[in-house]
GUROZA-401632 format. One record per residue (C-alpha): x, y, z; residue in three letters. Coordinates in pm, whole numbers, plus 50000, padded with zeros to 5 digits. Layout:
BEGIN
XYZALA
...
END
This chain:
BEGIN
500114999849999MET
501255035549913GLY
502255064150170LYS
499355077350356SER
498225114650290ILE
497315115250643ILE
500215124850919ASN
498505106451234TYR
501235115551453SER
500615151851384VAL
496735145851401LEU
497165128651750LYS
499055156651877GLY
496415180951772LYS
493775159151913ILE
495865159452255ARG
496235198652250ALA
492355202852171PHE
491515175952447ALA
493505195652728SER
491525226552629LEU
488125212852553ALA
487545185552799GLY
486405150352783ARG
482785157152633ALA
484155177552325ALA
487045153052282THR
485005119652250ARG
483945129051884PRO
487575137551779ALA
488675106251908LEU
486005088151734LEU
487015103451406LEU
490885096851471TYR
490005058151501TYR
487775059351201VAL
490615073951014LEU
493275047251169ARG
490855019251065SER
492064997250764ARG
488234989250712GLU
487225026850653THR
487245032650266PRO
489695057250154PHE
486845079949993LYS
485305080050330ASP
488665093850492LYS
489015119850220VAL
485295130950299THR
486045135450663ILE
488635161150581PHE
486685179650328THR
483525186150532ILE
483595222050623LYS
END
């Protein structure tokens, strides 16, 4: 498989910084998205859609 377009270590750091400011309730959706993005079962098209939603 090719190189990922998502830098997961950077994303994880951003979620960690967000969590320290936002608290547990606001962080849960961000963590769910992180694990959806990390899952091999999530289609690439769905991963791209997550990042393009404004």
